[in-house]
All heavy atoms as a GROMACS GRO file, in nm:
protein
  584
    1MET      N    1  -1.263  -6.023  -1.614
    1MET     CA    2  -1.166  -5.920  -1.582
    1MET      C    3  -1.106  -5.868  -1.711
    1MET      O    4  -1.065  -5.946  -1.796
    1MET     CB    5  -1.058  -5.981  -1.492
    1MET     CG    6  -0.978  -5.881  -1.416
    1MET     SD    7  -1.062  -5.811  -1.277
    1MET     CE    8  -1.029  -5.929  -1.153
    2GLU      N    9  -1.103  -5.737  -1.726
    2GLU     CA   10  -1.054  -5.673  -1.849
    2GLU      C   11  -0.932  -5.588  -1.817
    2GLU      O   12  -0.923  -5.528  -1.710
    2GLU     CB   13  -1.163  -5.584  -1.909
    2GLU     CG   14  -1.295  -5.653  -1.936
    2GLU     CD   15  -1.290  -5.751  -2.050
    2GLU    OE1   16  -1.193  -5.752  -2.126
    2GLU    OE2   17  -1.386  -5.829  -2.062
    3GLU      N   18  -0.839  -5.581  -1.912
    3GLU     CA   19  -0.718  -5.502  -1.896
    3GLU      C   20  -0.737  -5.363  -1.958
    3GLU      O   21  -0.800  -5.349  -2.061
    3GLU     CB   22  -0.600  -5.567  -1.968
    3GLU     CG   23  -0.557  -5.699  -1.910
    3GLU     CD   24  -0.442  -5.759  -1.989
    3GLU    OE1   25  -0.456  -5.773  -2.112
    3GLU    OE2   26  -0.340  -5.789  -1.927
    4VAL      N   27  -0.679  -5.263  -1.892
    4VAL     CA   28  -0.665  -5.130  -1.949
    4VAL      C   29  -0.518  -5.115  -1.984
    4VAL      O   30  -0.432  -5.127  -1.896
    4VAL     CB   31  -0.709  -5.020  -1.849
    4VAL    CG1   32  -0.691  -4.882  -1.912
    4VAL    CG2   33  -0.853  -5.041  -1.805
    5LEU      N   34  -0.488  -5.093  -2.111
    5LEU     CA   35  -0.350  -5.093  -2.160
    5LEU      C   36  -0.299  -4.952  -2.187
    5LEU      O   37  -0.377  -4.861  -2.214
    5LEU     CB   38  -0.341  -5.175  -2.289
    5LEU     CG   39  -0.393  -5.318  -2.282
    5LEU    CD1   40  -0.384  -5.383  -2.419
    5LEU    CD2   41  -0.317  -5.399  -2.178
    6VAL      N   42  -0.166  -4.937  -2.184
    6VAL     CA   43  -0.104  -4.812  -2.225
    6VAL      C   44  -0.126  -4.801  -2.376
    6VAL      O   45  -0.082  -4.887  -2.452
    6VAL     CB   46   0.048  -4.811  -2.194
    6VAL    CG1   47   0.112  -4.685  -2.251
    6VAL    CG2   48   0.073  -4.820  -2.044
    7PRO      N   49  -0.197  -4.695  -2.420
    7PRO     CA   50  -0.225  -4.682  -2.564
    7PRO      C   51  -0.105  -4.627  -2.640
    7PRO      O   52  -0.013  -4.570  -2.581
    7PRO     CB   53  -0.340  -4.581  -2.567
    7PRO     CG   54  -0.319  -4.498  -2.446
    7PRO     CD   55  -0.260  -4.590  -2.341
    8LYS      N   56  -0.109  -4.644  -2.770
    8LYS     CA   57  -0.007  -4.586  -2.858
    8LYS      C   58  -0.070  -4.464  -2.925
    8LYS      O   59  -0.158  -4.479  -3.010
    8LYS     CB   60   0.043  -4.687  -2.961
    8LYS     CG   61   0.155  -4.632  -3.045
    8LYS     CD   62   0.224  -4.740  -3.122
    8LYS     CE   63   0.345  -4.680  -3.191
    8LYS     NZ   64   0.452  -4.774  -3.207
    9TRP      N   65  -0.027  -4.344  -2.887
    9TRP     CA   66  -0.086  -4.220  -2.937
    9TRP      C   67  -0.012  -4.164  -3.059
    9TRP      O   68  -0.062  -4.075  -3.123
    9TRP     CB   69  -0.091  -4.114  -2.828
    9TRP     CG   70  -0.194  -4.142  -2.724
    9TRP    CD1   71  -0.322  -4.184  -2.745
    9TRP    CD2   72  -0.179  -4.131  -2.583
    9TRP    NE1   73  -0.388  -4.199  -2.625
    9TRP    CE2   74  -0.302  -4.167  -2.524
    9TRP    CE3   75  -0.074  -4.094  -2.500
    9TRP    CZ2   76  -0.323  -4.165  -2.387
    9TRP    CZ3   77  -0.095  -4.092  -2.363
    9TRP    CH2   78  -0.218  -4.128  -2.308
   10GLY      N   79   0.106  -4.213  -3.087
   10GLY     CA   80   0.182  -4.163  -3.201
   10GLY      C   81   0.270  -4.271  -3.258
   10GLY      O   82   0.304  -4.369  -3.189
   11ILE      N   83   0.311  -4.254  -3.381
   11ILE     CA   84   0.388  -4.357  -3.449
   11ILE      C   85   0.521  -4.386  -3.380
   11ILE      O   86   0.568  -4.499  -3.379
   11ILE     CB   87   0.408  -4.320  -3.598
   11ILE    CG1   88   0.441  -4.444  -3.678
   11ILE    CG2   89   0.511  -4.213  -3.617
   11ILE    CD1   90   0.404  -4.434  -3.824
   12SER      N   91   0.581  -4.284  -3.319
   12SER     CA   92   0.712  -4.305  -3.256
   12SER      C   93   0.702  -4.331  -3.106
   12SER      O   94   0.804  -4.352  -3.040
   12SER     CB   95   0.802  -4.183  -3.281
   12SER     OG   96   0.747  -4.069  -3.218
   13MET      N   97   0.580  -4.332  -3.052
   13MET     CA   98   0.563  -4.353  -2.908
   13MET      C   99   0.598  -4.496  -2.869
   13MET      O  100   0.547  -4.592  -2.927
   13MET     CB  101   0.419  -4.323  -2.868
   13MET     CG  102   0.393  -4.338  -2.720
   13MET     SD  103   0.219  -4.308  -2.685
   13MET     CE  104   0.209  -4.378  -2.521
   14SER      N  105   0.687  -4.511  -2.769
   14SER     CA  106   0.723  -4.645  -2.722
   14SER      C  107   0.696  -4.664  -2.574
   14SER      O  108   0.692  -4.778  -2.526
   14SER     CB  109   0.870  -4.674  -2.752
   14SER     OG  110   0.953  -4.581  -2.683
   15GLU      N  111   0.679  -4.552  -2.500
   15GLU     CA  112   0.655  -4.562  -2.355
   15GLU      C  113   0.584  -4.437  -2.308
   15GLU      O  114   0.577  -4.336  -2.378
   15GLU     CB  115   0.787  -4.580  -2.280
   15GLU     CG  116   0.882  -4.464  -2.296
   15GLU     CD  117   1.017  -4.488  -2.232
   15GLU    OE1  118   1.055  -4.605  -2.210
   15GLU    OE2  119   1.085  -4.388  -2.202
   16ALA      N  120   0.531  -4.446  -2.186
   16ALA     CA  121   0.463  -4.333  -2.123
   16ALA      C  122   0.487  -4.338  -1.973
   16ALA      O  123   0.507  -4.446  -1.915
   16ALA     CB  124   0.313  -4.337  -2.152
   17THR      N  125   0.482  -4.222  -1.911
   17THR     CA  126   0.498  -4.209  -1.766
   17THR      C  127   0.362  -4.184  -1.703
   17THR      O  128   0.286  -4.099  -1.751
   17THR     CB  129   0.592  -4.092  -1.732
   17THR    OG1  130   0.718  -4.114  -1.797
   17THR    CG2  131   0.614  -4.080  -1.583
   18VAL      N  132   0.330  -4.257  -1.597
   18VAL     CA  133   0.207  -4.234  -1.523
   18VAL      C  134   0.223  -4.103  -1.446
   18VAL      O  135   0.316  -4.089  -1.367
   18VAL     CB  136   0.176  -4.350  -1.426
   18VAL    CG1  137   0.051  -4.321  -1.346
   18VAL    CG2  138   0.165  -4.482  -1.501
   19VAL      N  139   0.133  -4.010  -1.470
   19VAL     CA  140   0.137  -3.881  -1.401
   19VAL      C  141   0.048  -3.886  -1.277
   19VAL      O  142   0.091  -3.849  -1.168
   19VAL     CB  143   0.093  -3.766  -1.494
   19VAL    CG1  144   0.087  -3.633  -1.420
   19VAL    CG2  145   0.186  -3.757  -1.614
   20ARG      N  146  -0.078  -3.929  -1.297
   20ARG     CA  147  -0.172  -3.937  -1.183
   20ARG      C  148  -0.285  -4.033  -1.216
   20ARG      O  149  -0.316  -4.055  -1.332
   20ARG     CB  150  -0.227  -3.800  -1.147
   20ARG     CG  151  -0.331  -3.743  -1.240
   20ARG     CD  152  -0.373  -3.600  -1.208
   20ARG     NE  153  -0.265  -3.505  -1.213
   20ARG     CZ  154  -0.214  -3.452  -1.326
   20ARG    NH1  155  -0.262  -3.490  -1.442
   20ARG    NH2  156  -0.117  -3.365  -1.320
   21TRP      N  157  -0.343  -4.088  -1.111
   21TRP     CA  158  -0.461  -4.173  -1.123
   21TRP      C  159  -0.584  -4.089  -1.093
   21TRP      O  160  -0.582  -4.005  -1.003
   21TRP     CB  161  -0.455  -4.290  -1.025
   21TRP     CG  162  -0.354  -4.393  -1.064
   21TRP    CD1  163  -0.230  -4.411  -1.011
   21TRP    CD2  164  -0.368  -4.492  -1.166
   21TRP    NE1  165  -0.167  -4.514  -1.073
   21TRP    CE2  166  -0.249  -4.566  -1.170
   21TRP    CE3  167  -0.470  -4.524  -1.255
   21TRP    CZ2  168  -0.229  -4.671  -1.259
   21TRP    CZ3  169  -0.450  -4.629  -1.344
   21TRP    CH2  170  -0.332  -4.701  -1.345
   22HIS      N  171  -0.694  -4.115  -1.164
   22HIS     CA  172  -0.822  -4.050  -1.137
   22HIS      C  173  -0.916  -4.145  -1.062
   22HIS      O  174  -1.027  -4.104  -1.026
   22HIS     CB  175  -0.889  -4.008  -1.268
   22HIS     CG  176  -0.816  -3.901  -1.341
   22HIS    ND1  177  -0.824  -3.768  -1.306
   22HIS    CD2  178  -0.730  -3.906  -1.446
   22HIS    CE1  179  -0.748  -3.697  -1.387
   22HIS    NE2  180  -0.690  -3.778  -1.472
   23VAL      N  181  -0.873  -4.268  -1.041
   23VAL     CA  182  -0.954  -4.370  -0.975
   23VAL      C  183  -0.871  -4.442  -0.869
   23VAL      O  184  -0.749  -4.429  -0.867
   23VAL     CB  185  -1.008  -4.474  -1.076
   23VAL    CG1  186  -1.100  -4.409  -1.178
   23VAL    CG2  187  -0.894  -4.548  -1.146
   24ALA      N  188  -0.939  -4.517  -0.787
   24ALA     CA  189  -0.874  -4.603  -0.688
   24ALA      C  190  -0.935  -4.742  -0.701
   24ALA      O  191  -1.040  -4.760  -0.764
   24ALA     CB  192  -0.897  -4.549  -0.546
   25VAL      N  193  -0.870  -4.841  -0.642
   25VAL     CA  194  -0.928  -4.976  -0.641
   25VAL      C  195  -1.065  -4.968  -0.574
   25VAL      O  196  -1.082  -4.903  -0.471
   25VAL     CB  197  -0.835  -5.074  -0.566
   25VAL    CG1  198  -0.903  -5.208  -0.546
   25VAL    CG2  199  -0.705  -5.091  -0.644
   26GLY      N  200  -1.163  -5.028  -0.637
   26GLY     CA  201  -1.300  -5.026  -0.586
   26GLY      C  202  -1.389  -4.921  -0.650
   26GLY      O  203  -1.510  -4.922  -0.630
   27THR      N  204  -1.330  -4.830  -0.728
   27THR     CA  205  -1.407  -4.726  -0.794
   27THR      C  206  -1.490  -4.787  -0.907
   27THR      O  207  -1.440  -4.866  -0.986
   27THR     CB  208  -1.314  -4.619  -0.855
   27THR    OG1  209  -1.235  -4.561  -0.752
   27THR    CG2  210  -1.394  -4.510  -0.925
   28ARG      N  211  -1.618  -4.751  -0.914
   28ARG     CA  212  -1.703  -4.793  -1.026
   28ARG      C  213  -1.681  -4.693  -1.138
   28ARG      O  214  -1.685  -4.572  -1.116
   28ARG     CB  215  -1.849  -4.795  -0.985
   28ARG     CG  216  -1.942  -4.827  -1.103
   28ARG     CD  217  -2.079  -4.873  -1.058
   28ARG     NE  218  -2.078  -5.006  -1.001
   28ARG     CZ  219  -2.070  -5.120  -1.070
   28ARG    NH1  220  -2.058  -5.117  -1.201
   28ARG    NH2  221  -2.074  -5.236  -1.010
   29VAL      N  222  -1.654  -4.743  -1.259
   29VAL     CA  223  -1.631  -4.658  -1.375
   29VAL      C  224  -1.729  -4.695  -1.486
   29VAL      O  225  -1.779  -4.807  -1.491
   29VAL     CB  226  -1.486  -4.669  -1.428
   29VAL    CG1  227  -1.388  -4.611  -1.329
   29VAL    CG2  228  -1.448  -4.812  -1.463
   30ARG      N  229  -1.753  -4.598  -1.574
   30ARG     CA  230  -1.832  -4.619  -1.694
   30ARG      C  231  -1.738  -4.601  -1.813
   30ARG      O  232  -1.637  -4.532  -1.801
   30ARG     CB  233  -1.946  -4.517  -1.705
   30ARG     CG  234  -2.027  -4.504  -1.580
   30ARG     CD  235  -2.155  -4.571  -1.560
   30ARG     NE  236  -2.262  -4.569  -1.651
   30ARG     CZ  237  -2.328  -4.679  -1.683
   30ARG    NH1  238  -2.292  -4.795  -1.636
   30ARG    NH2  239  -2.431  -4.675  -1.763
   31GLU      N  240  -1.769  -4.662  -1.924
   31GLU     CA  241  -1.689  -4.644  -2.044
   31GLU      C  242  -1.674  -4.494  -2.073
   31GLU      O  243  -1.772  -4.419  -2.070
   31GLU     CB  244  -1.757  -4.713  -2.162
   31GLU     CG  245  -1.677  -4.705  -2.290
   31GLU     CD  246  -1.742  -4.779  -2.404
   31GLU    OE1  247  -1.831  -4.863  -2.380
   31GLU    OE2  248  -1.704  -4.752  -2.518
   32GLY      N  249  -1.549  -4.450  -2.093
   32GLY     CA  250  -1.521  -4.310  -2.120
   32GLY      C  251  -1.479  -4.229  -1.998
   32GLY      O  252  -1.431  -4.116  -2.013
   33ASP      N  253  -1.496  -4.284  -1.878
   33ASP     CA  254  -1.451  -4.214  -1.757
   33ASP      C  255  -1.299  -4.206  -1.756
   33ASP      O  256  -1.231  -4.302  -1.796
   33ASP     CB  257  -1.496  -4.286  -1.630
   33ASP     CG  258  -1.643  -4.269  -1.598
   33ASP    OD1  259  -1.710  -4.188  -1.667
   33ASP    OD2  260  -1.690  -4.337  -1.505
   34PRO      N  261  -1.241  -4.095  -1.706
   34PRO     CA  262  -1.095  -4.087  -1.697
   34PRO      C  263  -1.040  -4.187  -1.596
   34PRO      O  264  -1.095  -4.202  -1.486
   34PRO     CB  265  -1.069  -3.943  -1.652
   34PRO     CG  266  -1.198  -3.891  -1.602
   34PRO     CD  267  -1.307  -3.975  -1.658
   35ILE      N  268  -0.932  -4.255  -1.635
   35ILE     CA  269  -0.867  -4.353  -1.548
   35ILE      C  270  -0.735  -4.297  -1.495
   35ILE      O  271  -0.708  -4.300  -1.376
   35ILE     CB  272  -0.839  -4.484  -1.626
   35ILE    CG1  273  -0.969  -4.550  -1.669
   35ILE    CG2  274  -0.753  -4.581  -1.545
   35ILE    CD1  275  -1.045  -4.617  -1.558
   36ALA      N  276  -0.650  -4.249  -1.587
   36ALA     CA  277  -0.517  -4.201  -1.549
   36ALA      C  278  -0.468  -4.100  -1.652
   36ALA      O  279  -0.510  -4.102  -1.767
   36ALA     CB  280  -0.419  -4.317  -1.541
   37ASP      N  281  -0.378  -4.013  -1.608
   37ASP     CA  282  -0.307  -3.924  -1.699
   37ASP      C  283  -0.169  -3.982  -1.724
   37ASP      O  284  -0.099  -4.022  -1.629
   37ASP     CB  285  -0.291  -3.784  -1.639
   37ASP     CG  286  -0.424  -3.710  -1.630
   37ASP    OD1  287  -0.519  -3.747  -1.702
   37ASP    OD2  288  -0.433  -3.615  -1.550
   38LEU      N  289  -0.131  -3.988  -1.852
   38LEU     CA  290   0.000  -4.037  -1.892
   38LEU      C  291   0.072  -3.926  -1.968
   38LEU      O  292   0.009  -3.844  -2.033
   38LEU     CB  293  -0.013  -4.159  -1.984
   38LEU     CG  294  -0.085  -4.281  -1.929
   38LEU    CD1  295  -0.083  -4.393  -2.033
   38LEU    CD2  296  -0.025  -4.328  -1.799
   39GLU      N  297   0.205  -3.929  -1.961
   39GLU     CA  298   0.286  -3.829  -2.030
   39GLU      C  299   0.389  -3.900  -2.116
   39GLU      O  300   0.451  -3.997  -2.073
   39GLU     CB  301   0.354  -3.741  -1.926
   39GLU     CG  302   0.437  -3.630  -1.985
   39GLU     CD  303   0.493  -3.541  -1.875
   39GLU    OE1  304   0.575  -3.592  -1.795
   39GLU    OE2  305   0.455  -3.424  -1.869
   40THR      N  306   0.406  -3.850  -2.238
   40THR     CA  307   0.512  -3.897  -2.326
   40THR      C  308   0.607  -3.780  -2.347
   40THR      O  309   0.589  -3.673  -2.290
   40THR     CB  310   0.456  -3.944  -2.462
   40THR    OG1  311   0.412  -3.830  -2.536
   40THR    CG2  312   0.341  -4.043  -2.444
   41ASP      N  313   0.706  -3.800  -2.433
   41ASP     CA  314   0.798  -3.690  -2.460
   41ASP      C  315   0.730  -3.577  -2.537
   41ASP      O  316   0.783  -3.467  -2.544
   41ASP     CB  317   0.922  -3.740  -2.536
   41ASP     CG  318   0.887  -3.808  -2.667
   41ASP    OD1  319   0.771  -3.848  -2.687
   41ASP    OD2  320   0.978  -3.822  -2.751
   42LYS      N  321   0.610  -3.601  -2.590
   42LYS     CA  322   0.542  -3.499  -2.670
   42LYS      C  323   0.408  -3.452  -2.616
   42LYS      O  324   0.361  -3.345  -2.652
   42LYS     CB  325   0.522  -3.551  -2.812
   42LYS     CG  326   0.652  -3.577  -2.884
   42LYS     CD  327   0.630  -3.624  -3.024
   42LYS     CE  328   0.766  -3.650  -3.087
   42LYS     NZ  329   0.758  -3.691  -3.224
   43VAL      N  330   0.342  -3.531  -2.532
   43VAL     CA  331   0.204  -3.498  -2.493
   43VAL      C  332   0.171  -3.554  -2.355
   43VAL      O  333   0.229  -3.655  -2.313
   43VAL     CB  334   0.104  -3.552  -2.599
   43VAL    CG1  335   0.099  -3.702  -2.597
   43VAL    CG2  336  -0.034  -3.494  -2.579
   44GLU      N  337   0.078  -3.487  -2.285
   44GLU     CA  338   0.016  -3.545  -2.166
   44GLU      C  339  -0.130  -3.565  -2.202
   44GLU      O  340  -0.196  -3.472  -2.252
   44GLU     CB  341   0.029  -3.453  -2.044
   44GLU     CG  342  -0.031  -3.515  -1.920
   44GLU     CD  343  -0.010  -3.432  -1.794
   44GLU    OE1  344   0.101  -3.382  -1.772
   44GLU    OE2  345  -0.108  -3.419  -1.718
   45ALA      N  346  -0.181  -3.684  -2.180
   45ALA     CA  347  -0.319  -3.716  -2.218
   45ALA      C  348  -0.381  -3.809  -2.115
   45ALA      O  349  -0.310  -3.870  -2.034
   45ALA     CB  350  -0.323  -3.778  -2.357
   46THR      N  351  -0.512  -3.819  -2.121
   46THR     CA  352  -0.587  -3.901  -2.027
   46THR      C  353  -0.629  -4.033  -2.092
   46THR      O  354  -0.680  -4.033  -2.203
   46THR     CB  355  -0.712  -3.824  -1.979
   46THR    OG1  356  -0.670  -3.703  -1.917
   46THR    CG2  357  -0.792  -3.906  -1.880
   47VAL      N  358  -0.608  -4.141  -2.019
   47VAL     CA  359  -0.657  -4.273  -2.060
   47VAL      C  360  -0.797  -4.287  -2.003
   47VAL      O  361  -0.819  -4.264  -1.884
   47VAL     CB  362  -0.566  -4.386  -2.006
   47VAL    CG1  363  -0.625  -4.522  -2.039
   47VAL    CG2  364  -0.426  -4.372  -2.060
   48GLU      N  365  -0.891  -4.323  -2.090
   48GLU     CA  366  -1.029  -4.342  -2.047
   48GLU      C  367  -1.061  -4.490  -2.034
   48GLU      O  368  -1.001  -4.574  -2.102
   48GLU     CB  369  -1.123  -4.279  -2.150
   48GLU     CG  370  -1.105  -4.130  -2.160
   48GLU     CD  371  -1.193  -4.068  -2.268
   48GLU    OE1  372  -1.249  -4.143  -2.352
   48GLU    OE2  373  -1.203  -3.944  -2.269
   49SER      N  374  -1.158  -4.520  -1.948
   49SER     CA  375  -1.199  -4.658  -1.931
   49SER      C  376  -1.265  -4.710  -2.058
   49SER      O  377  -1.357  -4.647  -2.111
   49SER     CB  378  -1.299  -4.670  -1.816
   49SER     OG  379  -1.342  -4.804  -1.806
   50PRO      N  380  -1.219  -4.824  -2.108
   50PRO     CA  381  -1.285  -4.883  -2.224
   50PRO      C  382  -1.406  -4.969  -2.185
   50PRO      O  383  -1.473  -5.024  -2.273
   50PRO     CB  384  -1.175  -4.969  -2.286
   50PRO     CG  385  -1.081  -4.999  -2.174
   50PRO     CD  386  -1.094  -4.887  -2.075
   51TYR      N  387  -1.434  -4.981  -2.055
   51TYR     CA  388  -1.539  -5.071  -2.006
   51TYR      C  389  -1.618  -5.006  -1.894
   51TYR      O  390  -1.569  -4.918  -1.825
   51TYR     CB  391  -1.478  -5.200  -1.948
   51TYR     CG  392  -1.370  -5.260  -2.032
   51TYR    CD1  393  -1.236  -5.245  -1.998
   51TYR    CD2  394  -1.402  -5.332  -2.148
   51TYR    CE1  395  -1.136  -5.300  -2.077
   51TYR    CE2  396  -1.301  -5.387  -2.226
   51TYR     CZ  397  -1.170  -5.371  -2.190
   51TYR     OH  398  -1.071  -5.425  -2.268
   52ASP      N  399  -1.740  -5.054  -1.872
   52ASP     CA  400  -1.815  -5.028  -1.750
   52ASP      C  401  -1.774  -5.135  -1.651
   52ASP      O  402  -1.759  -5.252  -1.688
   52ASP     CB  403  -1.966  -5.042  -1.774
   52ASP     CG  404  -2.025  -4.936  -1.865
   52ASP    OD1  405  -1.958  -4.833  -1.889
   52ASP    OD2  406  -2.137  -4.957  -1.912
   53GLY      N  407  -1.754  -5.096  -1.524
   53GLY     CA  408  -1.720  -5.197  -1.424
   53GLY      C  409  -1.658  -5.136  -1.300
   53GLY      O  410  -1.673  -5.017  -1.273
   54VAL      N  411  -1.585  -5.219  -1.226
   54VAL     CA  412  -1.521  -5.179  -1.102
   54VAL      C  413  -1.370  -5.200  -1.115
   54VAL      O  414  -1.326  -5.306  -1.160
   54VAL     CB  415  -1.574  -5.262  -0.982
   54VAL    CG1  416  -1.501  -5.227  -0.854
   54VAL    CG2  417  -1.724  -5.241  -0.966
   55VAL      N  418  -1.294  -5.097  -1.078
   55VAL     CA  419  -1.148  -5.106  -1.082
   55VAL      C  420  -1.103  -5.207  -0.976
   55VAL      O  421  -1.132  -5.191  -0.857
   55VAL     CB  422  -1.083  -4.968  -1.056
   55VAL    CG1  423  -0.932  -4.980  -1.054
   55VAL    CG2  424  -1.128  -4.867  -1.161
   56MET      N  425  -1.034  -5.311  -1.020
   56MET     CA  426  -0.989  -5.416  -0.930
   56MET      C  427  -0.840  -5.405  -0.896
   56MET      O  428  -0.797  -5.455  -0.792
   56MET     CB  429  -1.016  -5.554  -0.991
   56MET     CG  430  -1.163  -5.578  -1.021
   56MET     SD  431  -1.273  -5.557  -0.879
   56MET     CE  432  -1.228  -5.699  -0.781
   57ALA      N  433  -0.760  -5.342  -0.984
   57ALA     CA  434  -0.616  -5.330  -0.959
   57ALA      C  435  -0.561  -5.213  -1.038
   57ALA      O  436  -0.601  -5.190  -1.152
   57ALA     CB  437  -0.544  -5.458  -0.998
   58LEU      N  438  -0.469  -5.140  -0.977
   58LEU     CA  439  -0.388  -5.038  -1.043
   58LEU      C  440  -0.246  -5.092  -1.044
   58LEU      O  441  -0.190  -5.121  -0.937
   58LEU     CB  442  -0.394  -4.905  -0.968
   58LEU     CG  443  -0.534  -4.846  -0.951
   58LEU    CD1  444  -0.528  -4.718  -0.868
   58LEU    CD2  445  -0.601  -4.820  -1.084
   59LEU      N  446  -0.187  -5.109  -1.161
   59LEU     CA  447  -0.063  -5.184  -1.174
   59LEU      C  448   0.061  -5.097  -1.193
   59LEU      O  449   0.166  -5.148  -1.234
   59LEU     CB  450  -0.076  -5.286  -1.287
   59LEU     CG  451  -0.193  -5.383  -1.267
   59LEU    CD1  452  -0.209  -5.472  -1.388
   59LEU    CD2  453  -0.174  -5.466  -1.142
   60ALA      N  454   0.050  -4.969  -1.162
   60ALA     CA  455   0.165  -4.878  -1.171
   60ALA      C  456   0.145  -4.766  -1.071
   60ALA      O  457   0.033  -4.738  -1.028
   60ALA     CB  458   0.179  -4.822  -1.312
   61GLU      N  459   0.255  -4.703  -1.037
   61GLU     CA  460   0.254  -4.588  -0.947
   61GLU      C  461   0.285  -4.462  -1.027
   61GLU      O  462   0.348  -4.470  -1.133
   61GLU     CB  463   0.362  -4.606  -0.839
   61GLU     CG  464   0.340  -4.725  -0.748
   61GLU     CD  465   0.220  -4.708  -0.657
   61GLU    OE1  466   0.190  -4.594  -0.616
   61GLU    OE2  467   0.154  -4.809  -0.628
   62PRO      N  468   0.244  -4.345  -0.977
   62PRO     CA  469   0.287  -4.222  -1.044
   62PRO      C  470   0.440  -4.220  -1.058
   62PRO      O  471   0.512  -4.264  -0.969
   62PRO     CB  472   0.239  -4.112  -0.950
   62PRO     CG  473   0.116  -4.172  -0.886
   62PRO     CD  474   0.154  -4.318  -0.866
   63GLU      N  475   0.485  -4.173  -1.173
   63GLU     CA  476   0.625  -4.164  -1.214
   63GLU      C  477   0.680  -4.295  -1.270
   63GLU      O  478   0.792  -4.298  -1.319
   63GLU     CB  479   0.715  -4.109  -1.103
   63GLU     CG  480   0.673  -3.968  -1.060
   63GLU     CD  481   0.772  -3.904  -0.966
   63GLU    OE1  482   0.890  -3.941  -0.964
   63GLU    OE2  483   0.727  -3.816  -0.891
   64ASP      N  484   0.602  -4.404  -1.268
   64ASP     CA  485   0.645  -4.528  -1.335
   64ASP      C  486   0.642  -4.506  -1.486
   64ASP      O  487   0.549  -4.444  -1.539
   64ASP     CB  488   0.553  -4.645  -1.300
   64ASP     CG  489   0.576  -4.702  -1.162
   64ASP    OD1  490   0.670  -4.657  -1.094
   64ASP    OD2  491   0.499  -4.791  -1.122
   65VAL      N  492   0.742  -4.559  -1.554
   65VAL     CA  493   0.749  -4.554  -1.699
   65VAL      C  494   0.713  -4.693  -1.752
   65VAL      O  495   0.773  -4.792  -1.712
   65VAL     CB  496   0.890  -4.514  -1.747
   65VAL    CG1  497   0.898  -4.515  -1.899
   65VAL    CG2  498   0.929  -4.377  -1.691
   66LEU      N  499   0.612  -4.696  -1.840
   66LEU     CA  500   0.561  -4.824  -1.892
   66LEU      C  501   0.569  -4.825  -2.044
   66LEU      O  502   0.545  -4.723  -2.108
   66LEU     CB  503   0.415  -4.842  -1.850
   66LEU     CG  504   0.386  -4.842  -1.700
   66LEU    CD1  505   0.236  -4.842  -1.678
   66LEU    CD2  506   0.450  -4.961  -1.635
   67PRO      N  507   0.596  -4.940  -2.103
   67PRO     CA  508   0.596  -4.950  -2.249
   67PRO      C  509   0.453  -4.950  -2.303
   67PRO      O  510   0.358  -4.987  -2.233
   67PRO     CB  511   0.664  -5.084  -2.276
   67PRO     CG  512   0.637  -5.165  -2.154
   67PRO     CD  513   0.634  -5.066  -2.039
   68VAL      N  514   0.439  -4.910  -2.428
   68VAL     CA  515   0.310  -4.919  -2.497
   68VAL      C  516   0.262  -5.064  -2.490
   68VAL      O  517   0.340  -5.157  -2.507
   68VAL     CB  518   0.324  -4.875  -2.645
   68VAL    CG1  519   0.201  -4.912  -2.725
   68VAL    CG2  520   0.351  -4.726  -2.652
   69GLY      N  521   0.134  -5.081  -2.458
   69GLY     CA  522   0.076  -5.216  -2.448
   69GLY      C  523   0.082  -5.277  -2.310
   69GLY      O  524   0.020  -5.381  -2.287
   70ALA      N  525   0.155  -5.213  -2.216
   70ALA     CA  526   0.159  -5.265  -2.079
   70ALA      C  527   0.024  -5.247  -2.012
   70ALA      O  528  -0.053  -5.156  -2.044
   70ALA     CB  529   0.266  -5.192  -1.999
   71THR      N  530  -0.007  -5.334  -1.918
   71THR     CA  531  -0.134  -5.324  -1.845
   71THR      C  532  -0.124  -5.218  -1.737
   71THR      O  533  -0.036  -5.225  -1.651
   71THR     CB  534  -0.170  -5.460  -1.782
   71THR    OG1  535  -0.173  -5.559  -1.885
   71THR    CG2  536  -0.305  -5.454  -1.713
   72LEU      N  537  -0.216  -5.121  -1.742
   72LEU     CA  538  -0.224  -5.014  -1.642
   72LEU      C  539  -0.312  -5.053  -1.526
   72LEU      O  540  -0.282  -5.026  -1.410
   72LEU     CB  541  -0.286  -4.889  -1.705
   72LEU     CG  542  -0.202  -4.792  -1.779
   72LEU    CD1  543  -0.289  -4.686  -1.843
   72LEU    CD2  544  -0.100  -4.728  -1.687
   73ALA      N  545  -0.427  -5.111  -1.558
   73ALA     CA  546  -0.528  -5.141  -1.456
   73ALA      C  547  -0.611  -5.260  -1.500
   73ALA      O  548  -0.611  -5.298  -1.618
   73ALA     CB  549  -0.617  -5.020  -1.436
   74MET      N  550  -0.681  -5.318  -1.404
   74MET     CA  551  -0.773  -5.428  -1.431
   74MET      C  552  -0.913  -5.385  -1.386
   74MET      O  553  -0.928  -5.330  -1.277
   74MET     CB  554  -0.732  -5.554  -1.354
   74MET     CG  555  -0.595  -5.608  -1.391
   74MET     SD  556  -0.583  -5.666  -1.560
   74MET     CE  557  -0.692  -5.806  -1.556
   75ILE      N  558  -1.011  -5.410  -1.471
   75ILE     CA  559  -1.150  -5.375  -1.442
   75ILE      C  560  -1.236  -5.499  -1.452
   75ILE      O  561  -1.228  -5.573  -1.551
   75ILE     CB  562  -1.200  -5.267  -1.540
   75ILE    CG1  563  -1.121  -5.137  -1.520
   75ILE    CG2  564  -1.350  -5.242  -1.522
   75ILE    CD1  565  -1.156  -5.028  -1.618
   76ALA      N  566  -1.316  -5.522  -1.349
   76ALA     CA  567  -1.417  -5.629  -1.354
   76ALA      C  568  -1.536  -5.570  -1.428
   76ALA      O  569  -1.605  -5.482  -1.376
   76ALA     CB  570  -1.456  -5.674  -1.214
   77SER      N  571  -1.556  -5.612  -1.552
   77SER     CA  572  -1.660  -5.551  -1.635
   77SER      C  573  -1.798  -5.603  -1.595
   77SER      O  574  -1.813  -5.713  -1.543
   77SER     CB  575  -1.634  -5.576  -1.782
   77SER     OG  576  -1.629  -5.714  -1.807
   78ASP      N  577  -1.898  -5.517  -1.617
   78ASP     CA  578  -2.037  -5.551  -1.586
   78ASP      C  579  -2.094  -5.646  -1.690
   78ASP      O  580  -2.059  -5.646  -1.803
   78ASP     CB  581  -2.124  -5.425  -1.582
   78ASP     CG  582  -2.088  -5.337  -1.462
   78ASP    OD1  583  -2.028  -5.387  -1.366
   78ASP    OD2  584  -2.121  -5.217  -1.467
   0.00000   0.00000   0.00000
């Protein structure tokens, strides 16, 4: 099981808001597939899957604010 973490996109970034999910639990993803859109005070960007596998858990809801490094999702890697 692999974690998908909230990335740090800028030196001053400390948190991000989940805008929308592009996947659901049970979705098969490939490395580079869009997982979720996150928004900071400066940018909205897409988090991509770092692994091939199946999404096993989504650990936040839209509008949740998460710190950098928090776990967004869990993927059972191939």
